[in-house]
N, C-alpha and C positions, 0 to 999 in steps of 0.2 A: 504494500500500500504506500502510495506517495501522498504526502500532505501538500497543500498549496505552498509553493516556494516562498510566497510572501510571509506566511506564518513561520516557516523554518528560518527565514532571514531575520524576522522580528525577534525570534527566540535567541539567535546568535547575537544580534545587535544589542539586546538588553544585557546579556552576559558580558560582552566586550565593553559596553559603556560603563559597567560597574567595575571594570578592571579585574575581572575574575577569570581564572582558568576553569576548565570543566571540573578538575579535581577539587578545587577550592569551593566551587558552587555545590558540588556533591557533598562535601564535608559540612557546609553550612546548612544545607537543605535536607540531608538524609536521603536524597534521590541518587540511585546508582549512576556512576559515570556513564555506563553503557546506555542507560535510558536517555540521559542528556545528549549523548552522541547521536543516538537514533533520532531524537526529536530534531536536533539541529541539521541532520543530514536529510530530513524528510522521509526517513524510513519507517517511522512510527508516529501515529497521532497521539498527542497528549490527551489521555482519557481519564486517568486516575485523579479525581478531584483533590485528594490530599497531596499528591505529588505536585500538581499544578500550584496549589496554594502554598506549599512549602518553598518551591522555587521562587514564586512571586514575592513571598515574604522575605526570603534571603536577599532578593534584589531591591527590596524596599518599594515594591509595586503592588497594586491591587491585581487580582486575577484578570479583571477586565483590561487593565493597562497591559499586562503581560501578554495576553492573547489578542489584543487589539479589538476587543468587543466594544460596541457602543460608539465607535469612532464616527459612524455615519450621523448619529444624533448630535454629537458634539460639533460636527462640521456644518450643520444646518443653521 
């Protein structure tokens, strides 16, 4: 399964903007490095709510900000 490239790019962008390696983000969030790699490569869709929340929290973001949800409403 390939996830939309804009979602994968957004996930990578948030991590890099925070200045974190995948290993450091994994340590902060408790999400396995392999899962982070798969999300960033577009190989797997982020589906586990707790993993998404933990990653977003480790990056100082809301889940909506992390996944780019609600962006259309904010742009209107």
